[in-house]
C-alpha positions in Angstrom: 157.1 31.5 -38.3 159.4 33.2 -40.8 161.1 35.1 -38.0 161.5 31.9 -35.9 163.1 30.1 -38.9 165.3 33.0 -39.6 166.5 33.2 -36.0 167.1 29.5 -35.9 169.1 29.7 -39.1 171.1 32.6 -37.7 171.9 30.7 -34.5 173.0 27.6 -36.5 175.2 29.9 -38.7 176.8 31.5 -35.6 177.5 28.1 -34.0 179.1 26.8 -37.2 181.1 30.0 -37.5 182.4 29.7 -33.9 183.2 26.0 -34.3 185.0 26.5 -37.6 188.4 27.4 -36.2 188.4 24.2 -34.1 187.2 22.1 -36.9 189.7 23.6 -39.2 192.5 23.0 -36.7 191.6 19.4 -36.3 191.3 18.9 -40.1 194.6 20.6 -40.6 196.3 18.5 -38.0 195.0 15.3 -39.6 196.0 16.5 -43.0 199.5 17.3 -41.9 199.8 13.9 -40.1 200.7 15.3 -36.8 201.0 12.9 -33.8 201.4 13.1 -30.1 204.3 10.9 -29.0 204.2 9.6 -25.4 207.3 8.3 -23.6 207.1 5.9 -20.7 210.1 6.1 -18.4 211.8 4.8 -15.3 211.8 7.5 -12.7 214.9 6.4 -10.9 216.9 9.1 -12.8 216.0 12.5 -14.2 212.4 11.5 -15.2 209.3 12.4 -13.3 206.8 10.3 -15.2 205.2 10.2 -18.7 206.5 12.7 -21.3 204.9 13.9 -24.5 206.2 15.4 -27.8 204.6 16.3 -31.1 205.7 14.6 -34.4 205.2 16.1 -37.8 205.3 13.1 -40.1 205.8 15.2 -43.2 209.1 16.5 -41.9 210.0 14.2 -39.1 210.4 17.1 -36.7 209.7 16.2 -33.1 209.2 18.9 -30.4 211.1 18.9 -27.1 209.4 16.4 -24.6 207.3 17.9 -21.9 206.0 16.3 -18.7 202.4 15.0 -19.4 201.8 13.4 -16.0 203.8 12.5 -12.9 204.0 8.8 -12.2 206.3 6.2 -10.6 208.1 4.1 -13.1 205.4 4.2 -15.8 207.7 2.0 -18.0 205.1 0.7 -20.5 202.1 2.5 -21.9 198.9 1.5 -23.8 196.4 3.8 -25.5 192.6 3.1 -25.5 191.1 2.5 -29.0 189.0 5.7 -28.6 192.2 7.7 -27.8 190.6 9.3 -24.8 192.5 7.3 -22.2 196.1 6.1 -21.6 197.2 3.3 -19.2 200.6 2.8 -17.6 202.2 0.0 -15.6 203.9 1.0 -12.4 207.0 -1.0 -11.7 207.2 -0.2 -8.0 208.2 -2.8 -5.4 206.4 -6.1 -4.8 202.9 -4.6 -5.2 202.7 -3.7 -8.9 199.9 -1.5 -10.2 198.3 -0.1 -13.4 197.3 3.6 -13.6 194.6 5.1 -15.8 194.7 8.6 -17.3 192.3 10.7 -19.4 194.1 11.9 -22.5 193.6 15.3 -24.1 194.5 14.7 -27.8 194.7 18.4 -28.4 197.2 19.4 -25.8 198.7 16.0 -24.9 197.9 16.5 -21.2 197.2 13.4 -19.1 194.9 13.6 -16.0 195.2 10.8 -13.4 192.0 8.8 -13.0 192.8 5.9 -10.7 195.2 3.0 -10.0 194.6 -0.7 -9.2 196.7 -3.7 -8.5 198.3 -5.6 -11.4 197.9 -8.8 -9.3 201.6 -9.4 -9.1 205.2 -8.0 -8.9 207.0 -6.1 -11.6 204.2 -5.3 -14.2 206.1 -4.6 -17.4 203.6 -4.7 -20.4 200.0 -4.1 -21.0 197.4 -3.8 -23.8 193.8 -2.5 -24.2 191.5 -4.9 -25.9 189.9 -3.9 -29.2 186.4 -3.4 -27.7 187.9 -1.0 -25.2 186.4 -2.9 -22.2 189.6 -4.4 -20.7 193.3 -3.9 -20.0 195.4 -7.0 -20.0 198.7 -6.8 -18.0 201.6 -9.1 -17.4 203.8 -9.2 -14.3 207.4 -10.0 -14.9 208.5 -10.4 -11.3 205.9 -13.0 -10.3 205.1 -14.4 -13.7 201.4 -13.8 -14.1 198.8 -12.3 -16.3 195.6 -10.4 -15.3 192.5 -8.8 -17.0 191.4 -5.5 -15.6 187.9 -4.4 -16.7 187.3 -0.7 -17.6 184.5 1.7 -16.6 182.9 3.8 -19.3 184.8 6.8 -17.9 188.1 5.0 -18.5 188.7 4.0 -14.9 190.2 0.6 -14.0 188.4 -2.0 -12.0 189.9 -4.9 -10.0 191.0 -8.0 -11.9 188.2 -10.1 -13.4 190.6 -12.9 -14.5 194.1 -13.9 -13.3 196.5 -16.7 -14.2 199.7 -17.5 -12.4 202.4 -19.2 -14.5 204.5 -22.0 -13.1 207.7 -23.7 -14.1 211.3 -22.8 -15.0 213.9 -23.3 -17.8 217.7 -23.8 -18.2 219.2 -20.4 -17.4 220.0 -20.5 -13.6 220.1 -16.7 -13.2 217.1 -15.6 -15.3 214.9 -18.6 -15.6 214.4 -20.0 -12.1 210.7 -19.2 -12.3 208.1 -17.7 -14.7 208.6 -14.2 -16.0 205.7 -13.1 -18.2 207.1 -10.2 -20.3 204.5 -9.1 -22.9 200.9 -9.6 -23.9 199.4 -9.1 -27.3 195.9 -9.6 -28.8 195.1 -11.2 -32.1 193.4 -9.1 -34.8 190.0 -10.7 -34.1 190.4 -10.1 -30.3 189.9 -13.8 -29.6 193.3 -14.7 -28.4 195.9 -13.2 -25.9 199.5 -14.1 -26.5 201.9 -14.0 -23.6 205.7 -14.3 -24.0 207.2 -15.8 -20.8 211.0 -15.3 -20.6 211.3 -17.6 -17.6 209.5 -20.6 -19.2 210.8 -20.3 -22.8 207.2 -20.4 -23.9 204.8 -18.3 -25.9 201.5 -19.0 -24.2 198.1 -18.5 -25.9 194.9 -17.8 -24.0 191.3 -17.6 -25.3 190.0 -14.2 -24.5 186.4 -13.2 -23.8 186.1 -9.4 -23.7 182.5 -9.4 -22.6 183.4 -11.4 -19.5 186.9 -10.1 -19.1 188.3 -13.6 -18.9 191.2 -15.6 -20.2 191.5 -19.4 -20.3 194.3 -21.6 -21.7 194.0 -22.3 -25.4 194.5 -25.7 -27.0 197.4 -26.0 -27.6 198.2 -23.8 -24.6 201.7 -22.7 -25.7 204.5 -23.0 -28.2 208.0 -23.6 -26.8 211.2 -21.9 -28.1 214.7 -23.2 -27.8 215.7 -23.6 -24.1 217.6 -20.6 -22.8 216.1 -18.2 -25.5 214.1 -16.0 -23.1 211.1 -14.8 -25.3 210.4 -11.2 -24.4 208.2 -9.2 -26.8 205.9 -10.4 -29.6 204.3 -8.9 -32.7 201.7 -10.1 -35.2 202.3 -9.6 -39.0 199.5 -7.3 -40.5 198.4 -10.2 -42.8 197.5 -12.3 -39.7 199.5 -15.2 -41.1 202.7 -14.8 -39.2 204.1 -13.6 -35.9 207.4 -12.9 -34.3 209.0 -13.1 -30.9 212.3 -11.6 -29.9 214.4 -13.7 -27.5 216.2 -11.6 -25.0 218.7 -14.1 -23.7 219.7 -15.6 -27.0 219.6 -12.4 -29.2 217.4 -14.1 -31.7 214.0 -13.6 -33.4 211.7 -16.6 -33.9 209.2 -16.4 -36.8 205.9 -18.3 -36.5 203.2 -19.3 -38.9 199.9 -18.4 -37.2 196.6 -20.3 -37.5 194.1 -17.6 -36.8 191.2 -20.0 -36.4 192.9 -22.1 -33.7 195.1 -19.4 -32.2 198.1 -21.7 -32.8 201.7 -20.8 -33.5 204.3 -23.0 -35.2 207.9 -22.1 -35.6 209.3 -21.6 -39.1 212.6 -20.0 -38.4 214.9 -18.6 -35.7 217.5 -16.0 -36.8 220.2 -14.0 -34.9 220.0 -10.2 -34.4 223.8 -9.6 -34.1 226.5 -9.2 -36.7 228.8 -12.2 -37.3 231.8 -12.2 -35.0 230.3 -10.0 -32.3 231.7 -11.1 -28.9 230.3 -8.6 -26.5 227.5 -8.8 -24.1 224.0 -8.3 -25.5 220.3 -8.8 -24.9 217.4 -8.0 -27.1 214.2 -6.1 -26.1 211.6 -4.8 -28.6 210.3 -6.3 -31.9 207.9 -4.6 -34.3 206.6 -5.2 -37.8 206.6 -2.4 -40.4 203.1 -1.2 -41.3 203.3 -2.7 -44.8 204.5 -6.1 -43.4 207.7 -6.0 -45.5 210.2 -5.5 -42.7 210.7 -6.5 -39.0 212.8 -4.5 -36.5 214.4 -5.6 -33.3 216.5 -3.8 -30.7 219.9 -5.0 -29.4 221.0 -3.8 -25.9 224.8 -4.0 -25.6 225.5 -3.9 -29.4 223.1 -0.9 -29.1 221.5 -1.1 -32.5 218.3 -1.8 -34.4 218.4 -5.0 -36.4 216.5 -4.7 -39.7 215.0 -7.8 -41.4 213.3 -8.3 -44.7 210.1 -10.4 -44.6 209.4 -13.2 -47.1 205.8 -12.5 -47.9 204.9 -16.1 -48.6 206.7 -17.9 -45.8 207.1 -15.2 -43.1 210.8 -15.9 -42.8 213.4 -13.2 -42.2 216.6 -12.1 -43.9 218.9 -9.8 -41.9 219.7 -6.6 -43.7 221.6 -4.4 -41.3 222.2 -3.3 -37.7 221.9 0.4 -37.3 223.6 2.0 -34.2 221.0 3.8 -32.0 223.5 6.5 -31.0 222.9 5.8 -27.4 223.1 2.9 -24.8 220.5 0.2 -24.1 217.7 0.8 -26.7 215.0 -0.8 -24.5 212.2 0.2 -26.9 211.4 2.0 -30.1 208.4 3.2 -32.0 207.5 3.2 -35.7 205.1 6.0 -36.5 201.8 5.0 -38.2 202.9 6.4 -41.5 206.0 4.2 -41.6 208.3 7.2 -42.2 210.1 7.5 -38.9 211.5 5.3 -36.1 212.1 6.7 -32.6 214.7 4.7 -30.7 214.6 5.0 -26.9 218.0 4.7 -25.3 217.4 4.0 -21.7 220.9 4.4 -20.2 221.8 7.6 -22.1 218.5 9.4 -21.4 217.7 10.1 -25.1 215.4 9.3 -28.0 217.0 9.4 -31.4 214.9 9.9 -34.6 215.6 7.8 -37.7 214.2 8.0 -41.2 212.9 4.7 -42.7 213.3 3.9 -46.4 210.0 2.5 -47.3 211.5 0.5 -50.2 214.5 -1.0 -48.5 213.5 -0.8 -44.8 216.9 0.6 -43.9 217.4 3.4 -41.3 219.2 6.7 -41.4 219.6 9.2 -38.5 217.9 12.6 -39.0 220.2 14.3 -36.5 217.4 14.8 -34.0 218.1 13.7 -30.4 215.5 14.3 -27.7 216.3 14.4 -24.0 214.2 12.0 -22.0 215.2 10.5 -18.6 215.5 6.7 -18.9 213.0 6.3 -21.8 211.4 2.8 -22.0 208.3 3.0 -24.3 207.2 5.0 -27.3 203.5 5.4 -28.2 201.7 7.5 -30.9 198.3 9.2 -30.8 196.9 11.3 -33.7 196.9 15.0 -32.8 193.5 16.7 -32.8 
């Protein structure tokens, strides 16, 4: 018995000793605050698919991007809550699709799992629900939203729920029909919010993750000013407010949010451009700073990031500055989870520019780092293991 116990103890010791380098590496990575940074792209130019870099949040240093997986126009990405899977839309022709990849959080490598139809044309945005059981995707071209259930191994299944938007608005070139442009989930996972550029509406759906279903909420939508073109949407971390950036009007609309009812009510609409600007511009991305003190929005044409200060009691915004992104058409940007760095993706100049964020003022300053990425469209962070 003594020999048996001794050998068992020895085996456990050896296992722990062998595992220690890996455990130490993971712990060290977490302590340093290192993240994988994935870039979704358009593959019409120099890009071949999804790229990945590593960010050291202590220094702001970002490694040169490497190809993580080949894909066709993986413009927007979403990461599973367990960080083992990544999903990408494929903006390819009339038959849009969503692709699933397994994610190696140590190397950053992505391995293709499967692909299913998005249910419409031009899928442009997607999100994984907080239970990790479904992907919700919107189709810009055909103006629809679908729910795609997930297998335990991360693979996608065919749509379990689908809603086709109908209607139009006042802009004869951009709003002749519905154009669903983004989908976001409330903190409690009960509501899916869809911004439709073609309808000038922010629609709210009741979401059941167990059934993989969405149904219109009551009220079913909140309208913005005709011709605004709501594009991307973001909740405030307190859950009391939300923001939509309006592509056609170059404005941000602030809402009060009733979490119990899933209802939005407008409290303010504010411009993203400096006074006197006369050039052509459209907006794209909007994000709330992790502390909730600031909101950021991207201008395409003016080619800048608009920085706003948030009134913590009312949720209203005060414009602080517009910082040039040092490139053309900043379609997207990402704020790292620590709130220290902003990475601006300039689609038409094939680069991603790194900025330092002042946590007290919210203002941006360039670090001098410029990454080469072909037609970057999306920026997503995953903790490095």
